[in-house]
N, C-alpha and C positions, 0 to 999 in steps of 0.2 A: 349319779344313775346307782338303783339298785339293782344287782346282783340275784337273779334267781337259779341255781343248776336244779335240772329238772326234767322229767319225763311228763308229755301229754296225757299217759295212762295211768303215771300214778295218783291211785286216790290224796293221799297224800301233799304232792305239788301240787295238784287242782281244786284244794282248801283255801292252801297258802294264796293259788295266782287271786282266786274268790277273792280272798278279803283283803288282799292288797288290792284290785280292780274297786272294788265296795266301797274303798275309800280312799280313790281316786289318787294313789300312789300308784308312780310311774316305773318304773321296772322292766330290766330286760331279762328275755328266759333264753336261756343254754342247756344243753343239751352235754355234758360232758365227753371228752373224746372217749375218757376211759370206765366210760361208763357199762356196768355190768362184765366187767373183766375181771374186778377184786385187785386189780395193780394196786401196789403200795405209794406209786409217784405220781407226779402232779399235783396241780392246783387245787383240783377235786378234792384229792385224797389230803392232802395240805388240809382241807378247810373242813375237811367230812374221813377223820380216819376209818370210820364205817363205811366207806365209799356211797351210802347212800343219801337219797334224793329224800327231800327238796334240801338246801341248803342254801343258805339266805346270806348276802354279804350286801354291808351298809356301811359303807368305806373302810375303816378298820376296825370296824365289826364281824364277827364272823358265828351263826350259826346254824344252826343241825337240831333235827328231832323236832317234825314239825306240830307237836303242840307247843314244844316250847319259845319258835318261830313266833306260832300264834300270837300266841303271851307278850312276847316281842313288842307285833307289829301294832299291839292294844293299844299298848302304853308309848308306844313311839309316836304312832300317827290314832292319838283318840275319838275322834271326829270322820264318822259318826260309829260311835262305841257299837260293839259286836254283842258284847254281851253287856246282860242285863244289869242292876240298878241291887236289887237283894242278893244279898248272898244265898235264901232256896234257891231262889230262879239261877243264879251265875253257879250251884252246884247242880242242877237241872239241866241244862245248856255240857256242865262238862265230862258226867258222867251219861250224857247221851255223842259225843263226839268217844268219851274212851270205848262204849263201846263200838261205834262207828271202826275205830282206828285198828280197833284187835278182834273180837269172835267178825265181825260182815267181811271186810277186811279180806279177813284169810278166807272165807267163803268162798269171795268174788275171787281170789287169791285162786283157790285148789279148780274151781274153771275155768280159767283162762289156761291152767294148764293141761286139762286135756283140753279145752279144744283149741287154743294158738299155738303150742308147744307139745300138742302131740305127745304127750307123756304115760298116758295108756290106750287101746285100744280094747276091740270087743266087750267082753261082760264085763270087766276092769269099767272100762270108760263108763261105760254104760250107768255099773252101784255109781261110780265118781259121781257124774253126774247129777242121779237122782239123790244122793244125800247132801248137794247141793244145793238142789231145788225144794229139798226137803228141808233144811235148817234157815233157807234164804226166808222162807213163809213162815219160819218166827219168826225170825229177823224184823222184816216185816210187822209182823201184827204186834212184837212190844215194840214198834216205834209208831205205827198207827197209835198202841194204845194212849202214848206221848202226850203225841200231837193233840190228843180229843177231838175237839169239834172248832180249837183254834183254827186260819192261817196261815200260823208258822209254829216256828216248836217254843220260839219265845214270845209267844201270846199276840200281842198287834202288829209287828215288828219282823223283818227278817233279822237273825244273829247269827250269834257262834254256831248252833248248833246246828242250822241248817247250813250256813256254810261248810259243818264236818260232813252232816248228814247224804248234803247232795252228789256230790261224787260218786259215793255207794249205790242209792239208789237208782242214779242215772244206767249205772255202769251193769245194773241188774235186767232194767230198760234195755240196755243194748243183748243180754242176753236171750233175750227171752222170756225171761225172771223177774219183768216188773210186777207191782201191785195187780190186780183184780183194775180193769180198767170202770172208771166211773167211782171207784173207792174215794175217800177221802184220801190217801197215801198218794194214790197216780194223780188227784184234783191237786194235791201237794205237787210234787213231783212238774206235774205242765203249766202250773202257777211262777215256781222257785225259777223254770226254764227261760220267760218271759223277762225277768231282769238281764236286764246287756252286762252285769260282768258276767254272771254262773252262760251266759247263750257264750261267751265267748268260747270261756271255756271248754263244754260243751265239745260245739264246734273242732275246738284244737286234738281233745281223745276222739269226737268219732273219723278226724285227718289220718293220728296215728294208726287207730283199731285197721281202717283200710289198706294198710301196709304190713302189716301182724304176717299174713302167707309169707311176706318174704326173710321178715327180720325172725322169724320163728324157727329157721335153718341156722342160725347163727347159733342157736340157744342150745340145739341137738346133736350140733357136731364136735362143741366143748370152744370155738374161738369167742362163745361170750357165756356166763354162769345167770343160772338163777337162783336167785339170796333161799335159804330152807332160813327162816329166821324165826322165831318162840313162838308165835302165834298163828304159822302159817307152817312151819311142820307139826306142831301140836296137830292141825286140822288134816295134814297128809294120815297119817297115824290116823290118828283115831277115828276118821271117815270108809279106812280100810285100802290105804293105798304104800303101806308099809316097802313096797316094795319097788316101788315107782321112785322111794329113798334110796334104797341101796341101789339099783340098777344107775341113779345117780351120779353116787359118791364113787361107784363103777364103773362109769365112762363120762366121768368128772368133768360135767356140765350143769351140778351145783354145787353150790357155796354155801357155809356158812358165813356168819359177823365175824370182826375183827372183834379180837386178836387172835390171829393163824400164825401157825406155825412150818415151817418148814416141813 
């Protein structure tokens, strides 16, 4: 049995669950007990010193970083393939994934910092929400251009780029920042959500999102700490939230990626 350390809200983990389910791979999903704490002990930290989800454990093989996991899944269980056949189409899919994993994830994450984790209030919260909304429109326009008139990002069939983009666009829809009703990207979102692998993953996201009001207190008190990594930190700083980072450092409720020193 394959074990996947994950969190239902993680867009990276959702991408992996969609891929596994599309390929019919049975797996057990587990939320690590130490998730969000930054603890360096236990099986989760042993599998990934960054203590980030997702982590895929396949027998004696342990892999972290979602793109590398996705590549492993594609090679380990090649049917049905998610990557297209030609080098150019494969590069197209990987570029789409990379933008979703970096720029788009950062915008969604930043909006969630205000909505769920109350990192800002008043005028600052309004400003950060406005920044997220404007940047979301830019990213959705970019995705719409890559989709064009096709049903799927890979052309005729569901594939790698669809699995990567689906969690990001779906979270925007959840936030009320989704593509315009009736637009090609909104129709794609409806289409992708009808696939059983995606529908199940989206349902898990919605169930977890409904519990965030209670979970948010763990992160504001410092019981758990949100990870400010690379593109996320960049988003907060460039969007006008440097004081949010400073407050998190002062209150001890944010963390930075491994390696850390005392």
